[in-house]
C-alpha positions, 0 to 999 in steps of 0.5 A: 456416139453409137447407137448402143444400150450403153456407152462404158466410158469414163471420158464421155461427157457427162460421166461421173466417174472419177478416175478418168484414166482407167486402161482398156482392160481396167474398163473391162474389169469394171464392167465384169466386177458390176455384173459379179456384184449383180449375182454375187460373184467374187470368181472376177478377182482371180483374174487381175493378173490379166488386168496388170499384164494389159495395163502395163502393155497397154502403157496406161497412166500408173496412176489412180485405179489402174495403179491399185489394179496393177499392183494387186494384179502382180501380187497374182502374177508372184505366186504364177496367179491362176491363168495356165497361158501366163503360166506357161508363157513365164516358163519360156520366156527366161524369167528365173523362178526367183524373179520377181515378176513387175512392171518390167518383166511384163513390159519388156519380156511378156508384153512384147511375147504376146504382141509378136502374133499380132505385129507379124500376122493374127493375134489368134494365137495369143488369144487362144493362149489366154483362155486355154485351161489345158496345161498341155496347149498352154504350152505349146501356144507359149513356145509358138509365141516365143518363136514368133517373139524372136521372129519379130527381133530378127525382122525389127533388127533388120529394118532397123539397119535398112532405116539407118543406111537410109538416115544417112544417106538420104536425111539432112538433120539441118533440114529434116526435123522430122524423119519420114522413110519409106521402104516397099520390102518393109513388114507393117508389124515393127513400123512403130517399133523402129520409129520408137527407136529411131525417135529415141536415138535422134531426138525427133520425130520419126515416121516409118511407112510400108508401100506396096501397090501404091499404099503406103502403111506406117507408124510414127512416133515423136518427142515432147514438144511435137504434137505428133497427131495435130500435125498429120490433122494440118498434113490431112491433105495428103493423107488417106487415114490416120490417128493417134495422139501427141506421141504415137501415130498411125496413117495410110498415105498413097504413094504419090503423096509422100513427097509432099507431105514429107515436105509440109511436116517438116515445114510445119516442125520447122516453124513450130520447133527450136533447137532447143526441142531437139536437145537430149535432155533427162530429168534427175529427181535427186542428186545423191552421194553414191555412200548413201544409198542402203536398203532403207531407201531401195525399200521405201522407193519399192514403195511407190511401185508399180512405175509406169507413165505417170508415176515413173521410176525416181531417176539419181545422179552420182558424180566423180565415180571410179570403175572398181574392175574393166566393164563387162559387155554381157550377150553384146548388147549389155555393160556391167560393171563395179562403180565406187565413189571410193566409200561404196561399191555398186553393181551397175548395168546398162541394158542395151549400152555395149552398142552405145560407143559413146558410152563405153569410151567414156568408161574407157577413156576417163578415170571417173565419171557421173552418173544417172541411174534407178535403183532395185534389188537384184535377186541372185541364189536369193541373196538380194543386193542393190543394183544401179540401172544406168541411164546415162553417163557422162565424162567427169575431168581429163581424157586418159589419152 
């Protein structure tokens, strides 16, 4: 432990604080709360929007105090809060005024824009944005972050394409239970994001490494049954530095040690993982008839919000559904259609699923299908409708072809 006047960490030995899962920003907030209480000052509560932003972006457990602080922070954001930087970022990010700002909007729209500056260079722009009290400066900085995020997306897309080509060329899935890829042209700021996409696609651990001047820096993402940090600890003879946890890691390695590292980590994976561990699965909370869905059920589910790590959104499954009309592809990435069980129709949307040929083939070639999904209210021009967010689709019955 550092030689400090005080160590504020609920996980340290001997700490009696009951909530051990506070996010870093929540711990900072609790310190502000303690200091403000001494001064009888309650101004710190207006910064709960920052607590919500940081806790969700950090993928901290959405349980206990984290969940309560985020819930209150989201209420501030609903009214655009007090932070001028966040207001400006909402303005440039494409979030519509009548849309509520929840965990999804922070995790997938606002958070990535704030992180983009640090991924591509310096996080200073994001810090300035959150600290400024000047509307004009906030708008200018928000535009810079939006542009940085667009650049990050381009780099990520290019890197993913190159990585997929290397997988097709160099990876033998029979022997490579862990996908380790390296390239001297890759940007270190997107290694973790691309590793996550590859791990999700192939359901096996993935580590991407960017090499320069004989040194590699990389990030990895893992699956449920392979503890990535423990695996790195067993490979430390090949590593210069490493850190992380069960599902994510960062590392530096001499380029000359890459072959030995790749060989050893795959040997560990072969000995510790079964074939079943590599089969993708989806945990469904309840199977229901589609016609059972109504506004009361959706309202009851919203009481469990905000959803996140440790408090996942409930997933339902309905079987033998049909298309009311042909599916539409939005922006070349998403699919949208009306699904029915013959009694009720609901709009369903699959984010990023236009890239998944299997889903589109199922919907086009089979007369009916089973669908796993989450439910929410979609607000369009002041009107709320029930919308299904697709988690997975599989065929039901014989193929049309």
